C-alpha positions as CSV (number, residue, x, y, z in Angstrom):
1,M,81.4,141.1,47.3
2,L,84.1,143.7,47.1
3,M,85.7,144.6,50.4
4,D,87.3,147.9,51.3
5,Q,89.7,148.4,54.2
6,V,91.7,151.0,56.0
7,V,94.3,150.9,58.8
8,V,94.0,153.5,61.5
9,D,95.9,154.2,64.7
10,S,94.2,154.0,68.1
11,P,95.2,153.9,71.8
12,L,95.1,150.1,71.4
13,G,97.4,150.0,68.4
14,K,96.7,149.8,64.7
15,L,93.2,148.7,63.8
16,R,92.1,147.4,60.4
17,I,88.5,148.4,59.5
18,E,86.9,146.4,56.7
19,A,83.5,147.0,55.0
20,D,81.5,146.0,52.0
21,A,78.6,147.8,50.4
22,L,76.3,146.7,53.2
23,G,78.3,147.8,56.3
24,I,81.3,147.2,58.5
25,T,82.4,143.5,58.3
26,A,85.4,143.5,60.6
27,I,87.8,145.4,62.9
28,T,91.1,143.7,63.5
29,F,93.7,144.4,66.2
30,D,97.5,144.5,65.4
31,A,96.8,145.5,61.8
32,E,99.7,145.7,59.5
33,G,99.8,148.2,56.6
34,T,100.1,151.8,55.9
35,L,98.0,154.1,58.0
36,G,95.1,156.0,56.6
37,I,95.2,155.1,52.9
38,P,91.9,156.8,51.9
39,V,89.0,154.7,50.7
40,E,85.7,155.8,49.3
41,N,83.4,153.8,51.6
42,E,80.8,155.6,53.6
43,H,80.7,152.8,56.2
44,I,84.5,153.0,56.8
45,E,84.5,156.8,57.0
46,A,81.7,156.7,59.6
47,C,83.4,154.0,61.6
48,V,86.8,155.8,61.6
49,Q,85.0,159.0,62.8
50,Q,83.0,157.2,65.5
51,L,86.0,155.3,66.8
52,R,87.9,158.5,67.2
53,E,85.0,160.0,69.1
54,Y,84.7,156.8,71.3
55,F,88.4,156.9,72.1
56,S,88.3,160.6,72.9
57,G,85.4,160.0,75.3
58,E,82.8,161.9,73.2
59,R,80.8,158.8,72.0
60,V,79.1,156.1,74.2
61,S,77.3,154.2,71.4
62,F,77.9,153.5,67.7
63,D,75.5,154.2,64.9
64,L,76.9,152.2,62.1
65,Q,75.6,149.8,59.5
66,L,77.1,146.4,60.4
67,N,77.5,143.3,58.3
68,P,79.3,140.7,60.4
69,K,79.7,137.2,58.9
70,G,78.6,134.5,61.3
71,T,76.1,131.7,62.1
72,N,72.6,132.5,63.2
73,F,73.6,131.7,66.8
74,Q,76.7,133.9,66.7
75,R,74.6,136.8,65.2
76,A,72.0,136.3,68.0
77,V,74.8,136.5,70.6
78,W,76.3,139.6,68.9
79,D,72.9,141.3,68.8
80,L,72.6,140.9,72.6
81,V,76.2,142.0,73.2
82,Y,75.6,145.1,71.0
83,K,72.9,146.1,73.5
84,I,75.1,146.1,76.6
85,P,75.3,149.8,77.6
86,Y,78.5,151.8,77.7
87,G,80.3,151.4,81.1
88,K,78.3,148.3,82.0
89,T,79.1,144.6,81.8
90,D,77.1,141.4,81.4
91,S,78.1,137.7,81.9
92,Y,78.2,134.9,79.5
93,G,75.6,133.1,81.6
94,A,73.2,136.0,81.6
95,I,73.4,136.2,77.8
96,A,72.8,132.4,77.6
97,I,69.7,132.9,79.8
98,Q,68.5,135.7,77.5
99,L,68.9,133.2,74.6
100,G,66.6,130.8,76.5
101,D,69.1,128.2,77.9
102,A,71.5,128.8,80.8
103,K,73.6,125.8,79.6
104,L,74.7,127.8,76.5
105,S,77.2,130.0,78.4
106,R,80.2,128.2,76.9
107,A,78.7,128.5,73.4
108,V,78.1,132.2,74.1
109,G,81.8,132.6,75.1
110,L,82.8,131.0,71.8
111,A,80.5,133.2,69.8
112,N,81.7,136.3,71.7
113,G,85.3,135.3,71.0
114,A,84.4,135.0,67.2
115,N,83.0,138.6,67.1
116,P,84.5,140.1,64.0
117,I,83.7,143.7,65.0
118,P,85.2,144.3,68.5
119,I,84.7,147.7,70.2
120,V,81.6,148.5,68.1
121,V,80.0,145.2,69.1
122,P,81.4,145.5,72.7
123,C,82.5,142.0,73.4
124,H,84.9,143.5,76.0
125,R,81.8,144.1,78.2
126,V,81.2,140.4,78.6
127,I,82.8,139.0,81.7
128,G,82.7,135.8,83.8
129,A,79.8,135.3,86.3
130,N,82.3,135.7,89.1
131,G,83.1,139.2,87.9
132,K,86.5,138.3,86.5
133,L,87.8,139.4,83.1
134,T,88.0,136.3,80.9
135,G,89.2,135.8,77.4
136,Y,89.3,138.5,74.8
137,A,90.4,138.0,71.2
138,G,92.3,141.3,71.4
139,G,94.0,140.3,74.6
140,L,93.0,140.8,78.3
141,Q,95.1,144.0,78.5
142,R,92.9,145.6,75.8
143,K,89.7,144.4,77.4
144,E,90.8,145.9,80.7
145,W,91.8,149.2,78.9
146,L,88.4,149.4,77.2
147,L,86.5,148.8,80.4
148,N,88.6,151.3,82.3
149,H,88.2,153.8,79.5
150,E,84.4,153.5,79.8
151,W,84.4,153.4,83.6
152,S,86.5,156.6,83.8
153,K,83.7,158.4,81.8
154,T,80.8,156.9,83.8
155,G,82.1,157.2,87.3
156,N,82.2,153.4,87.6
157,A,86.0,153.3,87.8
158,G,87.3,150.0,89.2
159,Q,83.8,148.5,89.5
160,L,82.3,145.7,87.6
161,V,78.7,146.7,86.8
162,I,76.7,143.7,85.7
163,C,73.5,144.1,83.7
164,F,70.9,141.4,83.8
């Protein structure tokens, strides 16, 4: 399937947004390439706009067609992660319990780390059960920045708010 892509600037550095005819397939940090070469892909255009709104504090959720590539288990994890509200966090263990087996927390962590659409599928909102920030494919500094960005808009600044 043909893949379109564009590189855009963000507060977190250059992001590459990729999409096919069915939806957004990936967002990549530290993208290389020329900024903003226009593409005619409605999914990319919508994603660029919604990311701008998110970073400016005008958007708290995304309304995009997504088409991430992954196993059934990964997609189940990403579906739960997608539902974590703006400005809130959840733990790997809590997600494992939602999947029906508390012993799956490490597998949840691996699936979360393989999320190809960070920010939109907010894997930065998943933290350790002890409330600590743990791994993030984009780097812990970006995870912390994203959480602080959201908390500054919700009044939860500096607080870990865990959903169960």
